[in-house]
ROGUBA-606604 format. One record per residue (C-alpha): x, y, z. Coordinates in Angstrom, 2 decimals. Layout:
BEGIN
pt c1 = X; c2 = Y; c3 = Z
...
***
This chain:
BEGIN
pt c1 = 50.35; c2 = 90.00; c3 = 17.36
pt c1 = 48.09; c2 = 92.99; c3 = 16.59
pt c1 = 45.46; c2 = 93.19; c3 = 13.84
pt c1 = 43.62; c2 = 96.32; c3 = 12.71
pt c1 = 40.68; c2 = 96.12; c3 = 10.31
pt c1 = 39.94; c2 = 99.27; c3 = 8.29
pt c1 = 37.00; c2 = 100.58; c3 = 6.25
pt c1 = 35.81; c2 = 104.11; c3 = 5.50
pt c1 = 33.69; c2 = 105.08; c3 = 8.50
pt c1 = 34.33; c2 = 102.16; c3 = 10.94
pt c1 = 30.61; c2 = 101.39; c3 = 11.47
pt c1 = 29.85; c2 = 98.52; c3 = 9.06
pt c1 = 32.60; c2 = 96.38; c3 = 7.58
pt c1 = 35.63; c2 = 96.90; c3 = 9.85
pt c1 = 33.72; c2 = 96.51; c3 = 13.12
pt c1 = 32.09; c2 = 93.41; c3 = 11.74
pt c1 = 35.56; c2 = 92.02; c3 = 10.88
pt c1 = 36.76; c2 = 92.99; c3 = 14.45
pt c1 = 33.84; c2 = 91.27; c3 = 16.14
pt c1 = 33.94; c2 = 88.17; c3 = 13.95
pt c1 = 37.69; c2 = 87.71; c3 = 14.18
pt c1 = 37.71; c2 = 88.30; c3 = 17.97
pt c1 = 35.20; c2 = 85.49; c3 = 18.47
pt c1 = 36.95; c2 = 83.12; c3 = 15.94
pt c1 = 40.21; c2 = 83.61; c3 = 17.80
pt c1 = 38.55; c2 = 83.19; c3 = 21.20
pt c1 = 36.76; c2 = 79.98; c3 = 20.08
pt c1 = 39.34; c2 = 78.31; c3 = 17.85
pt c1 = 42.68; c2 = 79.62; c3 = 19.02
pt c1 = 42.54; c2 = 80.89; c3 = 22.59
pt c1 = 46.22; c2 = 80.13; c3 = 22.90
pt c1 = 47.01; c2 = 82.98; c3 = 20.52
pt c1 = 47.80; c2 = 86.40; c3 = 22.04
pt c1 = 46.09; c2 = 88.68; c3 = 19.48
pt c1 = 44.99; c2 = 92.27; c3 = 19.98
pt c1 = 42.22; c2 = 93.10; c3 = 17.61
pt c1 = 40.86; c2 = 96.55; c3 = 16.71
pt c1 = 39.18; c2 = 98.42; c3 = 13.91
pt c1 = 39.26; c2 = 101.95; c3 = 12.50
pt c1 = 38.07; c2 = 104.11; c3 = 9.61
pt c1 = 40.03; c2 = 106.10; c3 = 7.14
pt c1 = 37.48; c2 = 108.92; c3 = 7.66
pt c1 = 36.24; c2 = 110.55; c3 = 10.85
pt c1 = 32.56; c2 = 110.55; c3 = 9.92
pt c1 = 31.30; c2 = 108.43; c3 = 12.85
pt c1 = 33.97; c2 = 108.71; c3 = 15.55
pt c1 = 32.64; c2 = 107.49; c3 = 18.93
pt c1 = 29.55; c2 = 105.90; c3 = 17.42
pt c1 = 28.43; c2 = 102.34; c3 = 17.77
pt c1 = 28.35; c2 = 100.16; c3 = 14.56
pt c1 = 25.34; c2 = 100.47; c3 = 12.24
pt c1 = 22.28; c2 = 98.80; c3 = 13.80
pt c1 = 22.05; c2 = 96.53; c3 = 10.74
pt c1 = 25.60; c2 = 95.33; c3 = 11.15
pt c1 = 25.02; c2 = 94.77; c3 = 14.90
pt c1 = 21.76; c2 = 92.86; c3 = 14.19
pt c1 = 23.11; c2 = 90.66; c3 = 11.37
pt c1 = 26.28; c2 = 89.76; c3 = 13.41
pt c1 = 24.15; c2 = 89.05; c3 = 16.56
pt c1 = 22.08; c2 = 86.60; c3 = 14.56
pt c1 = 25.26; c2 = 84.63; c3 = 13.97
pt c1 = 26.57; c2 = 84.89; c3 = 17.51
pt c1 = 29.01; c2 = 87.82; c3 = 17.07
pt c1 = 28.80; c2 = 90.80; c3 = 19.44
pt c1 = 29.70; c2 = 94.22; c3 = 18.02
pt c1 = 28.06; c2 = 96.30; c3 = 20.78
pt c1 = 31.24; c2 = 97.21; c3 = 22.67
pt c1 = 32.91; c2 = 98.62; c3 = 19.53
pt c1 = 33.15; c2 = 102.39; c3 = 19.02
pt c1 = 34.16; c2 = 104.01; c3 = 15.77
pt c1 = 37.59; c2 = 105.62; c3 = 15.56
pt c1 = 39.79; c2 = 107.06; c3 = 12.87
pt c1 = 43.10; c2 = 105.54; c3 = 11.80
pt c1 = 45.97; c2 = 107.23; c3 = 13.59
pt c1 = 49.48; c2 = 107.54; c3 = 12.27
pt c1 = 50.77; c2 = 105.41; c3 = 15.18
pt c1 = 48.62; c2 = 102.51; c3 = 13.97
pt c1 = 51.05; c2 = 101.71; c3 = 11.24
pt c1 = 53.78; c2 = 101.10; c3 = 13.75
pt c1 = 51.63; c2 = 99.56; c3 = 16.42
pt c1 = 49.79; c2 = 96.91; c3 = 14.29
pt c1 = 51.32; c2 = 93.90; c3 = 12.54
pt c1 = 48.49; c2 = 93.70; c3 = 10.12
pt c1 = 46.52; c2 = 96.75; c3 = 8.85
pt c1 = 43.87; c2 = 95.18; c3 = 6.76
pt c1 = 41.72; c2 = 97.27; c3 = 4.36
pt c1 = 38.24; c2 = 96.17; c3 = 3.43
pt c1 = 38.61; c2 = 97.43; c3 = -0.10
pt c1 = 41.06; c2 = 98.85; c3 = -2.67
pt c1 = 39.92; c2 = 102.51; c3 = -2.10
pt c1 = 40.67; c2 = 102.36; c3 = 1.60
pt c1 = 43.93; c2 = 100.43; c3 = 0.84
pt c1 = 45.11; c2 = 103.29; c3 = -1.35
pt c1 = 44.34; c2 = 105.80; c3 = 1.44
pt c1 = 46.20; c2 = 103.74; c3 = 3.98
pt c1 = 49.22; c2 = 103.37; c3 = 1.72
pt c1 = 49.29; c2 = 107.15; c3 = 1.12
pt c1 = 49.62; c2 = 107.70; c3 = 4.88
pt c1 = 51.78; c2 = 104.78; c3 = 5.79
pt c1 = 55.45; c2 = 105.31; c3 = 6.41
pt c1 = 57.57; c2 = 103.33; c3 = 3.96
pt c1 = 58.97; c2 = 100.95; c3 = 6.60
pt c1 = 55.45; c2 = 99.72; c3 = 7.50
pt c1 = 53.91; c2 = 99.43; c3 = 4.07
pt c1 = 54.24; c2 = 95.56; c3 = 4.09
pt c1 = 51.74; c2 = 95.50; c3 = 6.95
pt c1 = 49.04; c2 = 97.08; c3 = 4.95
pt c1 = 47.02; c2 = 94.59; c3 = 2.91
pt c1 = 43.57; c2 = 93.71; c3 = 1.66
pt c1 = 41.62; c2 = 91.68; c3 = 4.19
pt c1 = 40.23; c2 = 89.42; c3 = 1.42
pt c1 = 43.82; c2 = 88.28; c3 = 0.49
pt c1 = 43.22; c2 = 85.78; c3 = 3.37
pt c1 = 39.97; c2 = 84.38; c3 = 1.95
pt c1 = 40.58; c2 = 80.92; c3 = 0.57
pt c1 = 37.61; c2 = 81.04; c3 = -1.79
pt c1 = 37.51; c2 = 83.21; c3 = -4.86
pt c1 = 35.74; c2 = 86.37; c3 = -3.78
pt c1 = 36.20; c2 = 89.82; c3 = -5.26
pt c1 = 39.14; c2 = 91.74; c3 = -3.81
pt c1 = 36.82; c2 = 94.11; c3 = -2.03
pt c1 = 34.34; c2 = 93.68; c3 = 0.86
pt c1 = 31.44; c2 = 95.80; c3 = -0.56
pt c1 = 30.13; c2 = 98.59; c3 = 1.62
pt c1 = 26.57; c2 = 97.59; c3 = 2.66
pt c1 = 25.74; c2 = 100.96; c3 = 4.19
pt c1 = 23.40; c2 = 102.20; c3 = 1.38
pt c1 = 22.03; c2 = 98.78; c3 = 0.46
pt c1 = 19.65; c2 = 96.21; c3 = 1.97
pt c1 = 20.08; c2 = 93.78; c3 = 4.88
pt c1 = 21.29; c2 = 91.19; c3 = 2.38
pt c1 = 24.46; c2 = 93.31; c3 = 1.95
pt c1 = 25.30; c2 = 92.87; c3 = 5.62
pt c1 = 24.80; c2 = 89.08; c3 = 5.32
pt c1 = 27.18; c2 = 89.01; c3 = 2.40
pt c1 = 29.74; c2 = 91.06; c3 = 4.30
pt c1 = 29.54; c2 = 88.50; c3 = 7.17
pt c1 = 30.06; c2 = 85.68; c3 = 4.70
pt c1 = 33.15; c2 = 87.29; c3 = 3.27
pt c1 = 34.49; c2 = 88.29; c3 = 6.72
pt c1 = 34.11; c2 = 84.79; c3 = 8.20
pt c1 = 35.93; c2 = 83.24; c3 = 5.23
pt c1 = 38.76; c2 = 85.74; c3 = 5.39
pt c1 = 39.01; c2 = 85.47; c3 = 9.19
pt c1 = 39.49; c2 = 81.72; c3 = 8.87
pt c1 = 42.35; c2 = 82.34; c3 = 6.45
pt c1 = 43.87; c2 = 84.97; c3 = 8.61
pt c1 = 43.69; c2 = 82.69; c3 = 11.67
pt c1 = 45.69; c2 = 80.08; c3 = 9.69
pt c1 = 48.31; c2 = 82.66; c3 = 8.88
pt c1 = 48.60; c2 = 83.76; c3 = 12.54
pt c1 = 48.84; c2 = 80.13; c3 = 13.59
pt c1 = 51.65; c2 = 79.51; c3 = 11.14
pt c1 = 53.55; c2 = 82.65; c3 = 12.17
pt c1 = 53.26; c2 = 81.77; c3 = 15.94
pt c1 = 54.41; c2 = 78.19; c3 = 15.23
pt c1 = 51.04; c2 = 76.70; c3 = 16.35
pt c1 = 49.21; c2 = 73.93; c3 = 14.64
pt c1 = 45.52; c2 = 74.30; c3 = 13.97
***
């Protein structure tokens, strides 16, 4: 199973989702064989580490984002990944414009997996305060738990 998280620049939301989901799978479902990555719809920050505020907020909760480097979504990602999960509706629309018809079912909003009742979008914290990064983490953790349940079901695992 392969999961790709996508936001605009791949330095705040999607690397946070990658780091959080990687740790959740490692801690709660080590039996699952899941490749996890993140990318951006734009090439603004290719090769850069995640935003220092995202790294700091994640580290305070035990998630490591320091090994992640920003990259742009590639056309091959639509074929290679089973789940291409957009952080918001704007990036979802950009992904669907690029996605070949046969892979469109793989492209979804990440928060569809959140079992609470959040907005459909993970807000971009880049121009806001540190609180925005904390809120992103809250949403990402909730959606990651729901995604893990889905992956467990599709793999036939309990848990």
